[in-house]
C-alpha positions in Angstrom: 36.4 -61.6 -14.8 39.7 -61.2 -13.2 41.9 -58.5 -14.8 45.1 -60.0 -16.1 46.9 -56.7 -16.2 49.5 -56.2 -13.5 49.4 -53.9 -10.5 52.0 -51.6 -12.2 49.6 -51.0 -15.2 46.7 -50.2 -12.7 49.0 -47.7 -10.9 49.7 -46.1 -14.3 46.0 -45.9 -15.1 45.3 -44.2 -11.7 48.1 -41.7 -12.3 46.9 -40.9 -15.8 43.3 -40.5 -14.5 44.5 -38.1 -11.8 46.5 -36.0 -14.3 43.5 -35.9 -16.6 41.3 -34.6 -13.8 43.9 -31.9 -13.0 43.8 -30.8 -16.6 40.0 -30.6 -16.8 38.9 -27.1 -17.6 37.1 -25.0 -15.1 33.4 -24.9 -15.7 33.4 -21.1 -15.3 33.2 -19.5 -18.8 36.0 -17.2 -19.9 35.4 -13.5 -19.8 34.9 -11.4 -22.9 38.4 -9.9 -22.4 40.0 -13.3 -22.2 38.2 -14.5 -25.3 39.2 -11.4 -27.1 42.8 -11.7 -26.1 42.9 -15.3 -27.3 41.3 -14.3 -30.6 43.8 -11.5 -31.1 46.7 -13.8 -30.4 45.4 -16.4 -33.0 44.9 -13.7 -35.6 48.3 -12.1 -35.1 50.0 -15.5 -35.4 48.1 -16.1 -38.7 49.0 -12.8 -40.4 52.7 -13.9 -40.7 51.4 -16.5 -43.2 48.6 -14.7 -45.0 49.4 -11.0 -45.2 50.9 -11.1 -48.7 47.6 -12.3 -50.1 45.9 -9.3 -48.4 48.4 -7.0 -50.2 47.7 -8.6 -53.6 43.9 -8.5 -53.0 43.9 -4.8 -52.1 46.1 -3.8 -55.0 43.8 -5.7 -57.4 40.7 -4.2 -55.9 41.7 -0.5 -56.0 43.0 -0.3 -59.5 43.1 -1.9 -63.0 44.9 -5.2 -62.9 45.8 -7.9 -65.3 45.0 -10.5 -62.7 46.4 -12.4 -59.7 49.6 -13.6 -61.4 50.5 -10.2 -62.9 50.0 -8.4 -59.5 51.9 -11.0 -57.6 54.8 -10.9 -60.1 54.9 -7.1 -59.9 55.0 -7.2 -56.1 57.7 -9.9 -56.0 59.9 -7.8 -58.3 59.6 -4.9 -55.8 61.1 -7.1 -53.1 60.1 -9.1 -50.0 59.1 -6.0 -48.1 56.4 -5.1 -50.7 54.5 -8.3 -49.9 54.4 -7.4 -46.3 53.5 -3.7 -46.8 51.2 -2.6 -44.0 51.9 -5.6 -41.7 51.7 -3.4 -38.6 48.2 -2.4 -39.7 47.3 -6.1 -40.0 48.4 -6.6 -36.4 46.4 -3.6 -35.2 43.5 -5.0 -37.1 43.7 -8.3 -35.2 44.0 -6.5 -31.9 40.7 -4.6 -32.7 38.7 -6.4 -35.3 40.1 -9.9 -34.8 39.7 -9.9 -31.0 36.1 -8.6 -31.4 35.1 -11.1 -34.1 36.6 -14.2 -32.6 36.3 -13.2 -29.0 32.7 -12.1 -29.1 31.7 -15.2 -31.1 33.3 -17.6 -28.6 31.9 -15.6 -25.8 28.3 -15.8 -27.2 28.8 -19.6 -27.7 29.8 -19.8 -24.0 26.8 -17.7 -22.9 24.4 -19.9 -25.0 25.9 -23.1 -23.5 25.5 -21.7 -20.0 21.9 -20.6 -20.6 21.1 -24.1 -22.0 22.7 -25.8 -19.1 20.7 -23.6 -16.6 17.5 -24.7 -18.4 18.6 -28.4 -18.3 18.9 -28.5 -22.1 21.6 -30.4 -24.0 22.9 -30.2 -27.5 24.5 -27.4 -29.6 22.8 -24.2 -30.8 21.1 -24.3 -34.2 22.9 -23.2 -37.4 20.6 -20.1 -37.5 21.7 -19.2 -33.9 25.4 -19.6 -34.9 24.8 -17.5 -38.0 23.3 -14.8 -35.8 26.3 -14.9 -33.4 28.7 -14.7 -36.3 26.9 -11.7 -37.8 26.8 -9.9 -34.4 30.4 -10.5 -33.6 31.6 -9.6 -37.1 29.6 -6.3 -37.1 30.8 -5.2 -33.7 34.4 -6.2 -34.5 34.3 -4.4 -37.8 33.1 -1.1 -36.3 35.8 -1.2 -33.6 38.5 -2.2 -36.2 37.5 0.2 -39.1 40.5 2.5 -38.5 42.9 -0.4 -38.6 41.1 -1.7 -41.7 41.5 1.7 -43.4 45.2 1.7 -42.5 45.6 -1.8 -43.9 44.0 -0.8 -47.2 45.9 2.4 -47.6 49.3 1.0 -46.7 48.8 -2.1 -48.8 47.7 0.0 -51.9 50.4 2.7 -51.5 52.9 0.8 -53.5 50.6 0.6 -56.5 50.7 4.4 -57.0 53.2 4.9 -59.8 54.0 8.6 -59.0 56.1 8.6 -55.8 54.9 12.2 -55.1 51.3 11.0 -54.7 52.1 8.2 -52.3 51.1 8.7 -48.7 54.2 7.0 -47.3 52.8 6.2 -43.9 55.6 5.0 -41.5 53.3 2.5 -39.8 49.7 1.8 -38.9 49.7 4.2 -35.9 51.2 7.0 -38.1 48.5 6.3 -40.7 45.7 6.5 -38.2 47.0 9.7 -36.6 47.6 11.4 -40.0 44.2 10.5 -41.3 42.6 11.9 -38.1 44.7 15.1 -38.3 44.5 15.7 -42.1 41.0 14.5 -42.9 39.2 14.6 -39.6 38.6 12.0 -36.9 35.4 10.6 -38.5 37.4 9.9 -41.7 38.8 6.9 -39.8 35.4 5.4 -40.3 35.3 5.9 -44.1 33.9 2.8 -45.6 32.4 1.7 -42.3 29.1 0.7 -44.0 30.5 -1.8 -46.5 33.2 -2.9 -43.9 30.5 -3.9 -41.4 28.4 -5.6 -44.1 31.5 -7.4 -45.3 32.4 -8.5 -41.8 28.8 -9.5 -41.0 28.6 -11.7 -44.0 32.1 -13.0 -43.7 31.9 -13.8 -40.0 28.4 -15.2 -40.2 29.3 -17.6 -43.0 32.8 -18.5 -41.8 32.2 -19.0 -38.1 28.8 -20.6 -38.4 29.7 -22.9 -41.3 32.9 -23.9 -39.6 31.2 -24.7 -36.3 28.5 -26.7 -38.1 30.8 -28.5 -40.5 33.2 -29.4 -37.7 30.5 -31.3 -35.9 29.2 -33.0 -39.1 32.7 -34.0 -40.3 33.6 -35.3 -36.8 30.4 -37.4 -36.6 30.9 -38.9 -40.1 34.6 -39.6 -39.9 35.4 -40.2 -36.2 38.0 -37.4 -36.3 38.5 -35.2 -33.3 36.4 -32.0 -33.6 39.4 -29.8 -33.0 41.8 -32.0 -34.9 43.8 -30.6 -37.9 41.9 -32.6 -40.6 38.5 -31.6 -39.3 39.5 -28.0 -39.0 41.0 -27.9 -42.4 38.0 -29.3 -44.3 35.4 -27.4 -42.3 37.3 -24.1 -42.6 37.9 -24.7 -46.3 34.2 -25.1 -47.1 33.4 -22.1 -44.9 36.0 -19.9 -46.6 34.6 -20.6 -50.1 31.0 -19.8 -49.0 32.1 -16.6 -47.1 34.1 -15.3 -50.1 31.3 -15.7 -52.5 29.0 -13.7 -50.2 31.3 -11.0 -49.0 33.4 -10.0 -52.0 31.2 -7.2 -53.4 31.3 -5.5 -50.0 35.0 -6.1 -49.8 35.7 -4.4 -53.2 33.5 -1.4 -52.4 35.1 -1.1 -48.9 38.7 -1.1 -50.4 37.8 1.5 -53.0 36.1 3.8 -50.6 38.9 3.6 -48.1 41.6 4.2 -50.6 39.8 7.1 -52.4 40.7 10.7 -52.1 38.3 12.8 -49.9 35.1 13.6 -51.8 35.8 11.1 -54.6 32.7 9.1 -53.7 29.6 10.5 -52.0 28.6 7.1 -50.7 29.4 3.4 -50.9 26.4 2.9 -53.2 27.9 5.5 -55.6 31.2 3.7 -55.5 29.5 0.4 -56.4 27.5 2.0 -59.3 30.6 3.8 -60.7 32.7 0.6 -60.5 30.1 -1.6 -62.2 29.4 1.0 -64.9 33.2 1.3 -65.7 34.3 -2.4 -65.4 31.1 -4.6 -65.4 29.4 -6.4 -62.6 32.3 -8.9 -62.2 34.4 -6.1 -60.8 32.6 -6.7 -57.5 34.4 -10.1 -57.3 37.8 -8.7 -58.4 40.5 -10.2 -56.3 38.5 -13.4 -55.5 41.4 -15.7 -56.0 43.9 -14.1 -53.7 41.1 -13.4 -51.2 40.2 -17.1 -51.2 43.8 -18.2 -51.2 44.3 -15.9 -48.2 41.0 -16.6 -46.4 41.2 -20.4 -46.6 44.5 -20.8 -44.8 43.7 -17.8 -42.6 40.5 -19.5 -41.4 42.2 -22.8 -41.0 45.2 -21.4 -39.1 43.4 -18.8 -37.0 40.6 -21.1 -35.8 43.0 -24.0 -35.2 45.3 -21.7 -33.2 42.3 -20.3 -31.4 41.4 -23.8 -30.3 45.0 -24.6 -29.3 45.5 -21.3 -27.4 42.2 -21.7 -25.6 43.0 -25.3 -24.7 46.4 -24.3 -23.4 44.9 -21.4 -21.4 42.1 -23.3 -19.9 43.5 -26.8 -19.7 41.4 -28.3 -22.4 38.3 -26.2 -23.1 37.2 -25.7 -26.7 36.8 -22.2 -28.3 34.2 -23.1 -30.9 
């Protein structure tokens, strides 16, 4: 049949098609450094919205607390700055742990896609494969970022110490890292590395794998764009809840070991046993509410921004 649209419309279609072709992403996968940089940028952007929840979580985990509301109220009375205590450590954490976790995961997805294409295979990797990628990326990122994690815990918990003479009063995250290395030894920067890595492995494995899987499922059932805000919100929300349930015991032990004085605990296992003996098994999920309230928007914002930054950088490619 003859097209009833005018020549002007056809010219517009041709122009739009040309522009679309110009924006098509290069088939060459991004390097690990590029993926890491995009992951760090997304993480740093997100900390401006979520860091107060980290401070509340840490203060609840390292001491006796009446709950989320009491801790939040106490911090709010101390002023706006108290809610952002240790923000420089959060940025350092994103440059190290965040870039490794998000960057390596996206890089592994790229590598898997390229390997499948070379074999003539189509389709996405299995959930088990995505889970393995998440565990791998989280573990490596956690080991690299442990000094920043330790600084984040110590700076976030410092305000909870009632006696000003006992506070460490770090000027910033770099000052914290340097002082710990000088006063307690270089290897002290990896205090709590065991539970930190276990936490990151379980957190990243659950968060990234469930998000990737849920994003596809939600998009297929609703017709929403895979990288659209509604899809990312619901998939990240489900992933955050699952991840929090799994990783909280490691998170509590990690925070207590990293905040402890030298020699207070001989191992992470002793810390867990001592904590459970003193406060009951539910102490291992202390701070669940602020952790979830933080993790849900953190996951939504960071993964959404990772998608957006990657699309801007490449001209349209997806990060996950």
